[in-house]
N, C-alpha and C positions, 0 to 999 in steps of 0.2 A: 540843648542850654544849660549851662551850669549856673547854679543858684547859690549866692555867697551871701551869709548871714553874720554879722558881727554885732552882738548887743553887749559887748564887753566894759563899755563905758556907763557910768551912771547918769551921764547927760544925752546920750544920742545913741541910736541904732543906725546900722546901714545895712540895705537891701542892694545887693549888686547881681547882675546877670551877665555873663560871658556868653555870647552867641557867635561862635565864629571869631571874626574880627570886631564884631561889634560889641561894645562894653557900655552898659549903663549903670549908673550908681544913684541911688537916693538915701539922703540923710534925713533921719526924721529927730528932731530936739525932743528930749524928754525920755523916759523909760517906755519900753514896750516897742513892739512890733506893729508896722502898718498891715493890719490883717486883711484890709480891702485889697491893698496892693498885691499881697501874697496869693489871695484868691484870684485875683485877674491874672497874675502870671501863671498859675498852675493850670488855669481854664484856656489860656489862650498860647501857651508855649509848651515844648515836650521838655521838660527838665530830665536831663540825662544824668546828672549828679548833683549834690549837695555839699557845699563845703561850709564850715561854721568854724567861727573864732572861739577856741575852746579855753582861753585864759592865760594868765590869770587876768582878774577884772572884777567887776561888779558880780557879787554873789547872786543875786535875783536876777540881773540881766543875762549873766551865763546860763543859767537854769532854763530861762525862757527861750533863749535864742537856740541852745544846743538840744533841747527837748523838742521844739518845734521843728528844727532841723532833720533830726533824727526820726521823729514821726513821720514826716514828709518822704525821708528817703525810704524808710520802710514800706510806707504805703504804696508809694510808686515802684517799688523794687529796683531802686537806682543807689549806687554806691554813695557812700559819705566819706569827707575828708576832713579831718580836723588840721585847722590853721591855728599854731599858737599866736596869741595876741600880739605879744612883744616883737616876735619875729615878722609878723604881719606890718606893724608899723614901721619897724626898721626896714623892710623891703620898699617903702615908698621912697627911700632915697638912694641915689647913686653912691654918695660918700658915707663913710662910716658915721653913724649916729647913736645915740643913747636913746632907745624906746623906754617910753613911759607910760604907765596906767595908774589912774586913780584907785588907791587902796581904801580910802576912807581915814577918817581921824588924823588928817594931815601926814598921811603917809602913802608912798608911791610904790609900786613894782616898778623895776627898772631893768634893763639889759643893757651893758655895754658891750661895745664889739669884743667877741672871743671871750666874753665871760658868762656866767651862770646868772639865771633870773634871781633876783634878790628883792628884797622889802626893807623900806627904810623911810626915814624923814627926808627932806630937802637936803639936810648938810650931808646926809651919806650917799647923795649921788654925786658921782664924780663930774667935773665940769670940763673934762677934757675934749668932750665932742658935743655938738648941739644936741637938743632934745626934740624927739619927734613923738607925738601923741595926742590923745583927745582929752586934754587936760588944759584948765584956764590958764594958770601961770604957774612957775617955782620960783620962790624968791632966790636970787642968785645965780640963776641959769638962764641960758640963751636958746631959744627954740630956733629950728631951722625954718625960714619963711615957706608958707603953705605954697607959695606960687613957685617953688623950687623943688617941690614933692610931685610924685605920682598920685594919682587918685588912689584910694584903697582898692577898688576893682582892679587896676592896672598892677598893684603890688601882689593881689591875690592870684592874679592870671600868672604872674611870674612865678609865685611859690607853687602853684597848681602844676607846673612843668615837673617839678621833682616830687611833689608832696604824694603820699602814699594812702591810698583807700584802707580803712579799716572795717572788721567785721562790727555789725551793729553793737553788738553786745561787750565790745570792749573800746567804745569811744569813752573818753574820760574828760573829766572838767578838772582844769588845774586852778584850784581854789587858792593853794599855797597857805593861807593864814591858818593858824591853828587856835583853837579856843580851849581856854581852861577855866575853870571855877576856882577861885581861891576859899580855902578853909580856913576858919577862925576858930 
């Protein structure tokens, strides 16, 4: 069984499993992981791989999800696979979409088809494609309806067909933001 953890959104987390053709997904509102659910999974299923959304996204959420996933993978001696958050959201659609994630302070991380990950205000996000992501709404943009999207677990399964495992010590979180102190 492959365990998929996505804690990149500041408003929800997703725990998913891929066991052959059986796929389950549990979305939890608010920050954090459902530790009881994860303990139950670890006790009752044989985890063969752990996949984690590695950003960009919520600073604290990413640290929690990636750290937990890495610790679990190391403890079980199974491979770990990073799944870039925006690529994971984009994989939920058959058609081209702009993937978005909340960056806080009215800004968003976004990825347009064929582009590079960027950070900006709503006005900076091109409106050529519908948006996909776990954010409330973005003024002036349309979202692809949820009923037309794959579940996150299905998108993860699709990405895992070509995603590469990484050594434990080289798993990186993509924070994107830089912090600087102003001098007076």
